[in-house]
N, C-alpha and C positions, 0 to 999 in steps of 0.2 A: 518469735523469730519471724523477721522481715524478708520475705521471698517473693523474689521477682523472676518472670522468664520472658526473655525478649526474642522475638521473631522478625525479621525484616522481609520475609517472603512473601507475606500477605495472606489474606483469606481465601483467595483464589488458588493458592498452592493445593495440588492433588493430595498432600498429606496433612492439611491443616486440621481437618476433623479427626483423623484418626491419631496423628502424632501430638498435634498441640493441644486442642481441646480435649481430646481423650486423656492426656497425661494433667491437665489442669482439673478435671473433673475426678480423676482417679487420686490425685493428691487431696484434694478437698474432702473426699469421703474418708481420708485415712487421717483427717484432723490437721492437713498441712494446706491451708488456704494461700493460692499462690495468685499474684497481679500479675495478669497478662499484659504486655505491651507488644503491640502489633505495629510494627512498621507497613504501610500499604502505599502502593503507587496511586498518584492521582488518576492518572490516564491508564486505568485497567477496567476489564468489565467486571465490576463488583456486583455480587448478587444483592440487591437492595434489602430483600427480607432478611438475608443473614447478617447484613450489616446492622440493621437496625436492632435485630435480637441482640447482637454483641454490644452495642452502644448503650443498651438500657442495663446492661450486667454491670455491678458496682466495682468488680475487680477487673475490668477490661478498658484498656487505654489504646486509643488510635494515635498513631505518630504518622501523618501523610507526608508523603515526599514526591519529588519529581522523578523521572525515568533514571537519571544517574543519582545514586546514592551518595550524598554527601556525609562521609562518616562523622565528621566533626560536628557537623549541624545536627544529624540525628543524637549523637551523644550529649549535645547541649540540651535539647528536648527530652532526653531521657533523664537528665539531671533535674529538671524542674518537676518531674513526675514522682521522684523519689523523696522520702523522709529526708529531713536535713541533719539530724542528730544521730540517729539510731545506726548502728552496723548493720548490714544486709546483704543478702546472697543475691547475686543476678545471674541467674541460668540463661546461658544464650544458646540459640539453637543455629549451628552452621557458622562457617568462616566469617562472613560480614557482621553478623550479629556479635559474634565474639569480639571481635576488632573494635566495634562500637563500645561494647563492654569494657575493653580494656582502657578506651580513652576515657571513659566514666570514671573508671578505679582511679586513674591519674588525676582527673580534675576533681574529684569529690574531696570533701574536708573530713568526713567520717569514713571508717573502714568498711571497705566493700571487697567481697570476695567474688571471683568470676569462675564459673563453670563452663567450659567450652564443650558442646557436644559436638564432636568431630565426626561428621555424617559421611564422608567419602574421601577418596583421593581426588580433589576438586581441581587441582593444578592440571593433572593428566586428563582430566575429562574435558577440560576446556580447550586443551591441545588437541584432543581427539575431534572435536566439533570446530576446529579452525576458529578459535576465538583468542588469538594471542595476547591481545590486551588484557583480557580477564584472566589469561594464564598467569601473566607476570604479576597482575595485581594479587592474585591469590598467593602466589610464591612469597610476594613481600609481606603480606600480611600474616601468613603462617610463620614466616622467619620471625616475626616479633612476638607473636601469641605463644609458640613452643619454646621461647626464651624467657617467657614472663613466671612471674610468682603466682600461678593460677592453677585450678584443677581442669581435669578433661574427663570425658566421657567417650569411649571409643565404641563404634558399632560392632568391631571385630578385633580379635587379637592380630590378625593378618594386617589390620590398617595401623596398629599401634607399632607393630615391628616395622613397618614401612618408614612411618617418620621418627621413630626411636633410633634408627639407623644413623640418622642425620643429627637429631637433636637431643639425644640422650636423655629422654623424659623418666623422671624417676617414678616407679609404679606406685609410692606413696602418695601420687598425686593423681592416679588413674583408676577409673572404673570401667567396666565394660557392659554397655547395653545395647543390644542389637536393636534393629529397627522393629520393635515388637508389635504384634497385633493387639488390637483393642478387645481384650476378652470379656469386657462389658457389652460389647456388641456382637462380637462372632463367637456364637456357640454350636455345639451339635444339637440337631434336631432329636426330638423324641422318637423313640424306635417305630411307633406306629405310624410316623408320618413318612417313613421310606417308601418307595415305589419298588416294592419288591418283585412285582409281576413283569417289571420292563427289563428285558435282557440287555437292551442297548447301554453300552458303556458311556456314560456322559462327562464329558472334559470341559472343564471350565477355563478360560482366560480372562483375567482383570488387568487392564493395565493402561497405560497413557497412549498418546497418539504419536509420542516421539519415536523416529527411525530407529532407535537403539533397542527398543521394545521387541523388534522384529515380529509385529503383529501379522503382517502380511504373509511373512515366511511360515509362522505357525498355520495359519489357515490354509495355506497351499500344501502343506506336508499332511495336516490331518484330514483335509478334504478328500484324500485319497485311500485312506484308511477305513476299511469295512468294519461295520458293526459298532462304529462310535458316533457320537453327536458332539460337536464342538460348538460352546457358546461363547462368544466374545464380547467382553463389556468394556467400553472405552468412555473417557469423559465427553468426546465430541464424535459425531457420526464419521466413519471410516469412508475416506474417498476412494473406495475400490467396489467393483462389481461382484457380488455374490454368485458364484458359478456352481455351488454345490448344494444339494438338499439337506446335508447333514451339518451345515453351518448355520448357526443362528447369529445374527448381529444386532447388539443392543448398545444403548449410550446413556449417559447422564442419569445413572441410577445412584441414589443415596446409599450410605453404608447400610442401613436397614434393610433396603431393598436387596441389595447383593447378598446381606446374610440369608434372607428369605430364600432368595433364588437358588443360592447354593445347597441348600438343605439336601436336594435329590441328586446331587452329582456325587461322581466316585474319584475322580482326579482334578487336580489344578496343574496348568501346564505353564513353564516359562521356559525363555530361549535367551541366554546370554552369550555374548562373544567373549574372546579370551583378553580383553584388553585388561591391563592391571586394576584399571579404577572399577571395573567389573569384578574382578577376583576377590577384591578385599570387602566388596560390598554385602550387605545382609537385605536383599530385597524385601520389602514389607509384604508384598504379595505371597510370598513362601510362607511367611509366618502366619497369615491369614488362611491360606489354604490348610496349614496343617492344625490350626485352631478351629477349623470347620471338620475337621476329621477326614481331609482329602488326602489321599496320597499325592504325591507331586512327581510330575515327569519333568524333568529338567532337561532340554535339548543343549548339549555341548558343556553348560555349567550352571551352577546355583550359586554363583559367587562363593563367599566364605561358608556358605551352607553346603558345598559339595562334599567336603569330609564326611558331614553328619548323615547324607544319603549313603556314601560309600561304607560307613561303618554300621549304618541301621538300614538294611534295605526293605524293610517292612515299612518304612516311612515313604519310599519312593524310589525313582528310578534316576540315573543319569545316563543319556544316550548321546552318543557322540555324532551320528550320522543319521540322514534321512532314512536309508534303507533299515538301519537298526530300529528306528522308532516304527517304521511300517510293518516290521516283522515283530515287533513287540507284542506278547500275549498279555492281555489285560483281563482283569476279571473284575466283577463288581465287588464295591468294597462293602463289607458288612457292617452293621450296627457295632458290633463289638470290636471290630477294627478301627471304626471311626473314633470310638470312645478312647481306644488307647492311644491312638495318634493326637487327639485332641487334649488328653491328659499329660501326655509327653510336651506338646507345644505350651500348655498353659504354665508348665513347670519350668519351661527353659526359655521361650521366646515370646512372651506375653508382656504386656504393658504394666499388668499386676506386679510381675517380677521385676521388671525396670524400675517400677516405682519404689518398691522396697529397697533396691539399692540406691537409687537417688535420696531417699529420706536417711539412710545411714551415713550418706555423705554430707547432707544438710546438717545433720547432728553433729558430725566431725567437725564441720566448719565453724557452726555456731558455737561449739565450745572452744574454739581456738581465738575467738575475738577478745 
């Protein structure tokens, strides 16, 4: 089986380690080695050490491009890197990679089947951030992708239903793989590692520096809550003044460091507004919290995971207001609770679970060639 995975988001993407490399490594361990094709902007702050480590890997190829992605040009560069006579599977992450894949499929002489990982409601997200040109572009690309003879992986049933209302996408062409956490990295600690003598409730927030993550709002709310300590981890330093002793700010931690840090925490927190692109999403941080055995505090919404928490209150809470969160009675999370939560996450929201679904789809496609 010739299996290729295409991403055009580059290695500086916040989910490259967890979603792209994690997937590739997991597939290889299962006996399905994948060739990574990485679209990378020239003018981005590329970590040199990470770049070198990837360049020396046998199954990794970089496709460098300018600030504006020329889909046709990228498609031609992808074609050069593919075997010429054998049928193959091109698994594409997100809308632009999938469109490049569709162009490759049309240009190639050999049979190529495309899997489009539909990661979110990208048109509305660009509209929300006032990027009308990108909004229109993604509408045009999706209009072609959802009418094509390809396969799809949706991060939630809600996202599928949203697009299905317009495009009538056959379920025979669809699988569902949430933004699963890398269970090869995020594991629960041994029971003896827990700090059982510390009565302070420890809450963790791991997220990006984007405004929609509402990091400052989380800090503002939890800084007022007694008996808790909030630790915030972001890729870059936050440009805010820390005004409370119960808030710790950290940045630029690796996945391994975050895993070790979160061993002693009780809860993970997330804050999502009610825009539709948020409601159909499955935030990776939620599955990572659960994978670590942390109960989740979701302010306003946990995206498509909201119904999971409403139906399984032992996994965490959905709180609608600041007052509700301030008055929320929190308790330490025991080792037994951590294990139950982690087992549930591994069976439902992990990269391993997604890999099993992907492999089943790869086999189905391979048999159809």
